[in-house]
C-alpha positions as CSV (number, residue, x, y, z in Angstrom):
1,X,0.0,0.0,0.0
2,X,1.4,3.4,-1.0
3,X,1.2,6.5,1.3
4,X,-1.4,8.0,-1.1
5,X,-3.6,4.9,-0.7
6,X,-3.2,5.1,3.1
7,X,-4.4,8.7,3.0
8,X,-7.7,7.6,1.6
9,X,-8.5,5.6,4.7
10,X,-6.8,7.6,7.5
11,X,-9.1,9.7,9.8
12,X,-8.4,11.8,12.8
13,X,-8.5,9.5,15.9
14,X,-10.2,12.2,18.0
15,X,-13.1,13.2,15.8
16,X,-13.1,10.7,12.9
17,X,-12.8,13.5,10.3
18,X,-10.7,13.2,7.2
19,X,-7.0,14.2,7.4
20,X,-5.0,15.8,4.6
21,X,-1.3,15.9,4.0
22,X,0.1,19.4,4.6
23,X,3.7,20.8,4.5
24,X,4.9,17.4,3.2
25,X,5.0,15.7,6.6
26,X,1.9,16.7,8.6
27,X,-1.6,15.2,8.6
28,X,-4.1,17.9,9.4
29,X,-7.6,17.2,10.5
30,X,-10.2,18.7,8.1
31,X,-12.6,19.5,11.0
32,X,-12.2,23.2,11.9
33,X,-13.5,22.5,15.4
34,X,-10.8,19.8,16.0
35,X,-7.7,21.5,14.5
36,X,-5.4,18.6,15.5
37,X,-2.2,18.0,13.5
38,X,-0.3,14.7,13.4
39,X,3.4,14.4,12.3
40,X,4.6,11.9,9.8
41,X,8.0,10.7,11.0
42,X,10.2,8.5,8.8
43,X,7.1,7.8,6.6
44,X,5.0,6.7,9.6
45,X,1.9,8.7,10.6
46,X,1.9,9.3,14.4
47,X,-1.9,9.2,14.8
48,X,-2.2,9.5,18.6
49,X,-4.7,12.0,20.1
50,X,-2.1,13.2,22.6
51,X,0.3,13.9,19.7
52,X,-2.4,15.9,17.8
53,X,-3.2,17.8,21.0
54,X,0.3,19.2,21.1
55,X,-0.3,21.1,17.8
56,X,-3.9,22.3,18.1
57,X,-2.9,25.9,18.4
58,X,-0.1,25.8,15.8
59,X,-1.1,27.3,12.4
60,X,-0.4,25.0,9.5
61,X,1.9,27.6,8.0
62,X,4.1,27.4,11.1
63,X,4.6,23.6,11.0
64,X,8.1,22.7,9.9
65,X,8.7,19.8,7.6
66,X,10.1,16.9,9.6
67,X,12.3,15.3,7.0
68,X,11.8,13.5,3.7
69,X,8.2,13.5,2.4
70,X,6.4,10.1,2.6
71,X,6.5,8.0,-0.6
């Protein structure tokens, strides 16, 4: 399964909304009330609610790419 295929089935673990890849290495919840962002490290999405909570107040534009983009 490619990363693009994985994106079609991933949802935010907190609210079950769709996530989209932003800034090459971040999965961002599409629900504006949720606002969680999940890092992708070494090609692995870190989809833990606690991890997403850390970035709720960080604007997408301020997220730094974490390394190589997932393949």
